[in-house]
N, CA and C of each residue as an Amber inpcrd file, in Angstrom:
protein
   333
 222.7900000 352.7920000  -0.9890000 224.1940000 352.4920000  -0.7890000
 224.6990000 351.7420000  -2.0210000 225.7920000 352.1830000  -2.5480000
 226.3680000 351.6190000  -3.7560000 227.6760000 350.9060000  -3.4010000
 227.7760000 349.6320000  -3.7390000 228.9640000 348.8400000  -3.4260000
 229.8010000 348.6900000  -4.6880000 231.0430000 349.0760000  -4.5740000
 231.9790000 348.9410000  -5.6890000 232.8900000 347.7490000  -5.4200000
 233.0480000 346.8930000  -6.4030000 233.9160000 345.7270000  -6.2780000
 235.1650000 345.9740000  -7.1050000 236.3020000 345.7970000  -6.4610000
 237.5810000 345.9270000  -7.1650000 237.8880000 344.5690000  -7.7990000
 237.5010000 344.4080000  -9.0580000 237.6120000 343.1280000  -9.7320000
 239.0620000 342.7040000  -9.9410000 239.9600000 343.6480000 -10.1170000
 241.3700000 343.2710000 -10.2930000 241.9240000 342.6680000  -9.0010000
 241.5420000 343.2240000  -7.8440000 241.9760000 342.6510000  -6.5640000
 241.3430000 341.2780000  -6.3520000 240.0850000 341.1410000  -6.7400000
 239.4040000 339.8530000  -6.6280000 240.1150000 338.7910000  -7.4690000
 240.4530000 339.1320000  -8.6970000 241.1540000 338.1840000  -9.5700000
 242.5550000 337.8720000  -9.0520000 243.2070000 338.8570000  -8.4490000
 244.5390000 338.6430000  -7.8810000 244.4780000 337.6440000  -6.7240000
 243.4990000 337.7940000  -5.8450000 243.3440000 336.8600000  -4.7310000
 242.9700000 335.4710000  -5.2410000 242.0860000 335.4110000  -6.2320000
 241.6910000 334.1290000  -6.8050000 242.8920000 333.4090000  -7.4200000
 243.7000000 334.1370000  -8.1960000 244.8740000 333.5290000  -8.8290000
 245.8910000 333.0770000  -7.7870000 246.1060000 333.8890000  -6.7490000
 247.0580000 333.5170000  -5.6990000 246.5900000 332.2560000  -4.9580000
 245.3020000 332.1630000  -4.6720000 244.7750000 330.9820000  -3.9850000
 244.8760000 329.7420000  -4.8610000 244.5630000 329.8850000  -6.1320000
 244.6270000 328.7550000  -7.0540000 246.0650000 328.2620000  -7.2320000
 246.9760000 329.1880000  -7.4240000 248.3870000 328.8140000  -7.5980000
 248.9450000 328.2230000  -6.3110000 248.5990000 328.8060000  -5.1710000
 249.0760000 328.2870000  -3.8870000 248.5800000 326.8730000  -3.6150000
 247.2930000 326.6510000  -3.8380000 246.7320000 325.3160000  -3.6010000
 247.3280000 324.2830000  -4.5540000 247.4550000 324.6580000  -5.8240000
 248.0200000 323.7240000  -6.8040000 249.4790000 323.4060000  -6.4900000
 250.2310000 324.4030000  -6.0480000 251.6490000 324.1450000  -5.7530000
 251.8080000 323.2590000  -4.5190000 250.9860000 323.4730000  -3.4930000
 251.0850000 322.6230000  -2.3010000 250.7350000 321.1810000  -2.6460000
 249.6700000 320.9780000  -3.3900000 249.2750000 319.6270000  -3.7770000
 250.3500000 318.9770000  -4.6550000 250.9150000 319.7430000  -5.5720000
 251.9560000 319.2090000  -6.4570000 253.2020000 318.8130000  -5.6790000
 253.6590000 319.6850000  -4.7860000 254.8510000 319.3530000  -4.0010000
 254.6090000 318.1470000  -3.1080000 253.4110000 318.0270000  -2.5430000
 253.1050000 316.8720000  -1.7010000 253.0970000 315.5860000  -2.5270000
 252.4980000 315.6360000  -3.7170000 252.4510000 314.4460000  -4.5750000
 253.8520000 314.0450000  -5.0330000 254.6610000 315.0290000  -5.4080000
 256.0390000 314.7220000  -5.8290000 256.8260000 314.1750000  -4.6430000
 256.6040000 314.7310000  -3.4590000 257.2790000 314.2280000  -2.2650000
 256.9210000 312.7810000  -1.9710000 255.6320000 312.4360000  -2.0950000
 255.2330000 311.0380000  -1.8940000 255.8620000 310.1270000  -2.9420000
 255.8850000 310.5890000  -4.1780000 256.4700000 309.7820000  -5.2600000
 257.9520000 309.5400000  -5.0020000 258.6660000 310.5790000  -4.5960000
 260.0940000 310.4210000  -4.3080000 260.3190000 309.5510000  -3.0780000
 259.4140000 309.6340000  -2.1090000 259.5300000 308.7960000  -0.9210000
 259.3900000 307.3230000  -1.2840000 258.4410000 307.0140000  -2.1450000
 258.2590000 305.6300000  -2.5930000 259.4470000 305.1970000  -3.4370000
 259.9390000 306.1020000  -4.2700000 261.0870000 305.7740000  -5.1280000
 262.3330000 305.4720000  -4.2990000 262.4610000 306.1240000  -3.1450000
 263.6280000 305.8900000  -2.2930000 263.5300000 304.5740000  -1.5300000
 262.3960000 303.8860000  -1.6530000 262.2460000 302.5940000  -0.9920000
 261.5730000 302.6740000   0.3500000 260.9980000 303.8070000   0.6700000
 260.3360000 303.9780000   1.9670000 258.8660000 304.3030000   1.7460000
 258.1460000 303.3480000   1.2270000 256.7330000 303.5970000   0.9710000
 255.9900000 303.7100000   2.2910000 255.1350000 304.7000000   2.4000000
 254.4110000 304.8860000   3.6670000 253.3130000 303.8330000   3.8380000
 253.4450000 303.0280000   4.8670000 252.4240000 302.0480000   5.2090000
 251.7700000 302.5440000   6.4910000 250.4770000 302.7940000   6.4330000
 249.7580000 303.3700000   7.5590000 249.0620000 302.2580000   8.3240000
 249.2100000 302.2910000   9.6250000 248.5590000 301.2700000  10.4400000
 247.0540000 301.4700000  10.4060000 246.3060000 300.4010000  10.6120000
 244.8430000 300.5260000  10.5360000 244.2870000 301.3700000  11.6780000
 243.2390000 302.0740000  11.3660000 242.5490000 302.8820000  12.3610000
 241.1000000 302.4280000  12.4240000 240.5510000 302.4630000  13.5820000
 239.1620000 302.0570000  13.7530000 238.2820000 303.3000000  13.7640000
 237.4340000 303.3990000  12.7920000 236.4650000 304.4800000  12.7110000
 235.0810000 303.8560000  12.7120000 234.1390000 304.5550000  13.2780000
 232.7940000 303.9900000  13.3410000 232.1220000 303.9660000  11.9800000
 232.3900000 304.9580000  11.1420000 231.7570000 305.0350000   9.8280000
 232.7640000 304.8500000   8.7040000 233.7470000 304.0160000   8.9190000
 234.7990000 303.8430000   7.9180000 234.2610000 303.1140000   6.7020000
 234.7090000 303.5670000   5.5450000 234.3360000 302.9060000   4.3040000
 235.1360000 301.6120000   4.1720000 236.4260000 301.6950000   4.4540000
 237.2980000 300.5410000   4.3550000 238.1240000 300.4410000   5.6310000
 238.1340000 299.2910000   6.2320000 238.9570000 299.0610000   7.4140000
 240.0150000 298.0380000   7.0310000 241.2690000 298.3970000   7.2600000
 242.3840000 297.5040000   6.9460000 242.6520000 296.6410000   8.1690000
 242.6980000 295.3540000   7.9570000 242.9740000 294.4500000   9.0670000
 244.4770000 294.3870000   9.3080000 244.8350000 293.8260000  10.4480000
 246.2640000 293.6730000  10.7680000 246.9510000 292.7800000   9.7410000
 246.2500000 291.7720000   9.2560000 246.8040000 290.8750000   8.2480000
 247.0900000 291.6380000   6.9590000 246.1580000 292.4940000   6.5370000
 246.3770000 293.3000000   5.3380000 247.5370000 294.2680000   5.5270000
 247.6820000 294.8140000   6.7410000 248.7860000 295.7200000   7.0300000
 250.1240000 295.0000000   6.9280000 250.2040000 293.8050000   7.5010000
 251.4530000 293.0350000   7.4120000 251.7710000 292.6810000   5.9660000
 250.7430000 292.3300000   5.2040000 250.9390000 291.9950000   3.7950000
 251.4370000 293.2130000   3.0060000 250.8680000 294.3840000   3.2770000
 251.2900000 295.6040000   2.5890000 252.7260000 295.9660000   2.9570000
 253.0760000 295.8060000   4.2290000 254.4440000 296.0900000   4.6520000
 255.4250000 295.1190000   4.0120000 255.0350000 293.8610000   3.9080000
 255.8910000 292.8510000   3.2750000 256.0740000 293.1590000   1.7950000
 254.9870000 293.5540000   1.1150000 255.0880000 293.9100000  -0.3130000
 255.9510000 295.1440000  -0.5050000 255.8460000 296.1210000   0.3950000
 256.6610000 297.3280000   0.2900000 258.1390000 297.0030000   0.4750000
 258.4480000 296.1290000   1.4330000 259.8360000 295.7330000   1.6560000
 260.3790000 294.9520000   0.4660000 259.5540000 294.0870000  -0.1170000
 259.9680000 293.3130000  -1.2860000 260.2050000 294.2330000  -2.4820000
 259.3410000 295.2130000  -2.6800000 259.5060000 296.1570000  -3.7840000
 260.7490000 297.0130000  -3.5880000 261.0470000 297.3590000  -2.3350000
 262.2450000 298.1620000  -2.0660000 263.5110000 297.3820000  -2.3910000
 263.4990000 296.0660000  -2.1600000 264.6710000 295.2440000  -2.4720000
 264.8740000 295.1020000  -3.9800000 263.7860000 295.1360000  -4.7520000
 263.8650000 294.9630000  -6.1940000 264.1920000 296.2590000  -6.9350000
 264.3130000 297.3540000  -6.2190000 264.5250000 298.6500000  -6.8530000
 265.8350000 298.6600000  -7.6380000 265.8090000 299.1230000  -8.8960000
 267.0280000 299.1670000  -9.6970000 267.9180000 300.3630000  -9.3680000
 267.4930000 301.2120000  -8.4440000 268.2580000 302.4090000  -8.1180000
 269.4440000 302.0730000  -7.2260000 270.5070000 302.8340000  -7.3900000
 271.6560000 302.6730000  -6.5090000 271.3400000 303.3260000  -5.1690000
 272.1810000 303.0780000  -4.1980000 271.9720000 303.6640000  -2.8770000
 272.0580000 305.1820000  -2.9370000 272.9340000 305.7070000  -3.7850000
 273.0400000 307.1570000  -3.9340000 271.7790000 307.7590000  -4.5200000
 271.1920000 307.0890000  -5.5000000 269.9440000 307.5830000  -6.0990000
 268.8010000 307.5040000  -5.1020000 268.7800000 306.4510000  -4.2860000
 267.7390000 306.3410000  -3.2600000 267.8820000 307.4580000  -2.2300000
 269.1120000 307.7410000  -1.8320000 269.3500000 308.8130000  -0.8690000
 268.9470000 310.1610000  -1.4500000 269.2830000 310.3790000  -2.7120000
 268.9100000 311.6300000  -3.3730000 267.3850000 311.7660000  -3.4740000
 266.7040000 310.6620000  -3.7530000 265.2370000 310.6830000  -3.7970000
 264.6590000 310.9950000  -2.4230000 265.2470000 310.4400000  -1.3860000
 264.7690000 310.6960000  -0.0330000 264.9740000 312.1620000   0.3520000
 266.1130000 312.7220000   0.0030000 266.3740000 314.1380000   0.2780000
 265.3860000 315.0180000  -0.4970000 265.1160000 314.6560000  -1.7450000
 264.1410000 315.4020000  -2.5390000 262.7380000 315.3230000  -1.9460000
 262.3780000 314.1440000  -1.4220000 261.0630000 313.9790000  -0.7860000
 260.9480000 314.8780000   0.4280000 261.9810000 314.8730000   1.2660000
 261.9460000 315.7240000   2.4570000 261.9220000 317.1980000   2.0740000
 262.6170000 317.5590000   1.0120000 262.6020000 318.9500000   0.5470000
 261.2020000 319.3470000   0.0760000 260.5260000 318.4640000  -0.6420000
 259.1520000 318.7460000  -1.0910000 258.2060000 318.8870000   0.0930000
 258.3270000 318.0050000   1.0840000 257.4770000 318.1100000   2.2670000
 257.7910000 319.3910000   3.0430000 259.0610000 319.7660000   3.0680000
 259.4460000 321.0190000   3.7190000 258.8490000 322.2290000   3.0190000
 258.8430000 322.2160000   1.6890000 258.2230000 323.3140000   0.9390000
 256.7270000 323.3880000   1.2120000 256.0770000 322.2420000   1.3380000
 254.6510000 322.2270000   1.6920000 254.4390000 322.8710000   3.0560000
 255.2630000 322.4930000   4.0140000 255.1190000 323.0360000   5.3620000
 255.3680000 324.5440000   5.3740000 256.3780000 324.9840000   4.6520000
 256.6750000 326.4190000   4.5850000 255.5160000 327.1850000   3.9540000
 254.9380000 326.6320000   2.9030000 253.8160000 327.3010000   2.2420000
 252.6060000 327.3950000   3.1630000 252.3310000 326.3420000   3.9160000
 251.1900000 326.3550000   4.8330000 251.4300000 327.3680000   5.9540000
 252.6180000 327.3510000   6.5340000 252.9330000 328.2950000   7.6140000
 252.9000000 329.7370000   7.0890000 253.4180000 329.9690000   5.8990000
 253.3910000 331.3100000   5.3260000 251.9610000 331.7770000   5.1000000
 251.0960000 330.8910000   4.6200000 249.6860000 331.2380000   4.4300000
 249.0110000 331.5910000   5.7380000 249.2880000 330.8210000   6.7770000
 248.7060000 331.1140000   8.0930000 249.2080000 332.4500000   8.6150000
 250.5150000 332.7040000   8.4370000 251.0620000 333.9800000   8.9010000
 250.4670000 335.1600000   8.1270000 250.2480000 335.0040000   6.8410000
 249.6370000 336.0620000   6.0580000 248.2270000 336.3470000   6.5610000
 247.4910000 335.3070000   6.9010000 246.1370000 335.4990000   7.4120000
 246.1570000 336.1450000   8.7930000 247.0320000 335.6640000   9.6730000
 247.0570000 336.1580000  11.0450000 247.6320000 337.5640000  11.1290000
 248.7800000 337.7810000  10.5140000 249.4450000 339.0800000  10.5930000
 248.7640000 340.0950000   9.6740000 248.3610000 339.6480000   8.4960000
 247.6420000 340.5320000   7.5890000 248.4920000 341.2360000   6.5710000
 249.7520000 340.9630000   6.5370000 250.6310000 341.6170000   5.5460000
 251.5430000 340.6070000   4.9070000
């Protein structure tokens, strides 16, 4: 039995996967950056894991939230620029979600 590999199709799938993954990661990173720029830095509450490398205490969480609020007050951006950054962040997160849903649909539907 002789197996023939269509190398052009293989390279096409490889390039599509690489570009798709890089674009999702890029849009997510830009979205986080714009979210922080708008003055809404994401502060995550501590979670208890049995094998956690780092556990954030409630005191550290309050300190991080206080620092985020202080940094937001010191922002040199106007309210319009902050709003525009927030809209851009949501747009980037929306593009990430659309790309993920489109990838799932391509896998499930097949076309």
